[in-house]
N, C-alpha and C positions, 0 to 999 in steps of 0.2 A: 874679766867679768866673772862674777859668781853666778852660776847657773844651776837651777834645780830641775832635774829630769823627771818628767811625769809621763805615765803611760799605762796601758793595760798590762796586767801580769803576763798576758799572752806574748808580749814583746820584750820581756825582761832579758831574754837570751841575746838581744841585740844591743843592750845597754852598755856592756863592757867595751865593745868596739867603738861605740859613739863617744863614750867617756874618754877613751884613750886619744882619739883624734882631737877632741876639744882641749884636753890637757896639753897636747903637743902644741897647741896654738896659744897656750898661756892662761886658759880659763880654769877656774876652780869649780869643781863639780860636786853637787849633792845628789845622792842616789835616791831612787823611789823608796817609799815606805816598804818595809818587810822585804827588801830586795834580796837579803840573804836567806830568807825563808818564805818564799812566795805562797806556800800552801798553809801557812799558819792560820789565816783567817778561816779557811774552809774547815780545818781541823777543829777550831774553836766552835764554829757554827754547828758542827755535827755532834760535839761532845758536851758543850757547856754554854747554853744561850746567854746566861748572865755574864760569863767571862767574855763572851763574844761582844756583847753590848758595851762592856767596859773597854774592850780593846778598840772597838770602832771609835768611841769618843776620844780615846787617847791618840789614835791614828790621825784623827782630824786636827787635834791640837798640834801634833807633830808636823802635819802638812802646813798648817798656818804659820808655825814658827819657821819652817824651812823657807817658805815663800817670803816671809818678812826679812829673813837674814840674807836672802839672795837678791841679785839685781834683776834676774829674769827667770822665766821657766821655759824649758824646751819640751814641746809636746811631741813625743815619738808616736805618731799616728800612722801605722802601717796596716797592711791587709790583715783581717781576722775573719775567718770563716766565710770567705768570699765577699766580705764587705770591705771595700777600698777605703783607705785613710781613716780607719776606725778610731773613734773617740768614745769611751765609755762614760757612764754617768758620773763615776767618781772623778775621772780626769776632767770632765766638764766643770765639775764643782771646783776643782783646783784652779782651772783656768780663770774662772770668774772671781775666785778669791784673789788671784794675782791681779785681775782687772780692777778690782776694788781698791787694791793697795797701790795701784798705778805702777805696777811692775811691767817690764817688757815681756811679751809673749811671742815666742818663736814656734813655728810649726814645721815638723819634718816634711809634711806634705800639705796640700790644700785642705781646707775644711771639707768634710764629706758633702757630696752633692745632695744627700737626703736632707730635707728641711727639718723633719721631725726624726731625730736619730733615736737610738735606744735609750740614751740618758734622758732626753726630754720626754719620750714616751712614758717612761717609768714615772717621771714626776707628774705628768698629766693624769695618769690612771690611778695614782696612789694619793692624790690630794684634791681638795676642792679648788675650783677656779672661779675667778670673778669674770662675769660676762657682761659687757657693756654694749648697749644699743642706743639708737637715737631716733626720736619720733619725727614726724613730718615737719614739726616746727623747730627742729634741732635741739629739743630738750633731751638731755641724757638720762639713761636709766641703767641701773647696775644691779645685778643679782649674783648670788653664789650658786654654782652648779657642781654636782658631784657625780661620780661613777661615769665619767666621760670616757668614751671608747675611741682609741686611735685606729682608724681604718687603713691608713697608708701614710706615706711620708709627708703628705700635705692635706690630709682630711681627717676631721674628728667628728664624732657623732654625740649629740646631747639629747637626753630624754626630755619630753614635755609631758608632764603629768598634770600640773596645775598652773602653768604659765599663762598669763593673759597679756600684760603690757609688752613683754618681750616679744611675743609672737606678732602682735599688732605692729610693733616697730620694724621687725624684720620684713614684714610684708610691704611696708612702705619704703624701707631703706635697708638693703641687705648688708651694708657695711657694719662689721662688728669687730670688737677688740676683746681679747681675753688675757687675763694675767694669772700665772701660777707661780707659787714659790714653795720652798721647802718647809715642811711642817716644823722642823726644829730651827725656825728662823732666828730665835734669840741667840743660839749658839753659832749658826752658820747660815745666813740668809742668802740664798741663791734663787733667782727666779727669771722668768721670761715673759715678755709681752708677745702675743700672737695676734696678728691682724689678718682679716680675710672677709669673705663674703658668705653669707648664710642662705640656705634654702630650707624651706619647711615642707615636710611630707606627712600626710595623714593616711597613707597606704603605701604598699610596696615593700621592697626588700629592706629599706632602712627602718621602717616601722617594725618589721619582724625582728630585726637585730635587737632593738631596744626591749622588745617584749621578752627576749630570752635572757636579759640581764637579771640575775637573781633578786636584786633589790627591788625590781619592778614588779615582782609577783604581787598580785592583788591590787596593783595600781591601775589607774585608768589608761595609761599609755595613749594619750590623745594624739601625739605626733612625734616626729623626730626632726631635730635640727642638724643638718649637715653643713659644716663649716669647712670651706676650702681655704687653706692658709696661703697667703702670698708674702708674708713677711714675719720674721721672728727676730727679736732683739733682746739681749739681756737687760734686766732691770739694773739701773744705775745704783 
């Protein structure tokens, strides 16, 4: 089998040993991007922003080609900074690139217990999300929300400045669904659906959190929507 190894740069020191064991079993191995020079991206980021952007685009093209040319990806998800079975944002993206290409995905360890990991957190906080609610007559309503705050591995906080129908729906039916996807979706579309239950607060600590978000300065900040996530799945 042809296998592409993907992982955080933090785990590159483990890759040679894993590669050797897989090759002993007859597998053909492709190594992670910039495996020979793990600090290249950081040097470019610090020295030349334009060169860094060009490098990132080229790296994603290379990842896509490697995934296409291999039968499977192996995710080396080990401990990083006391986070067990760590999978970073870039690795998650490669996983779902493989998922879309119908490639096999093997994990060194189980998926992290955290529902919202660092990769998904980054995607949520850096992009707009679609928020869907349903009224008491089961009529759907969908809006776009931005500057969403991730509070924990299963809770997110949404500002209410001018919402009307969404709040009315949450009060009668707390079940909500959110969708987020990468801003460069034309080149590399990766996204997630998050389902959960919403609570609405017009006072207290959650309202104080949204008041401190810079974009909410001079906004009415009528309330805060706390969503407790109970299911996350990748977009097909």
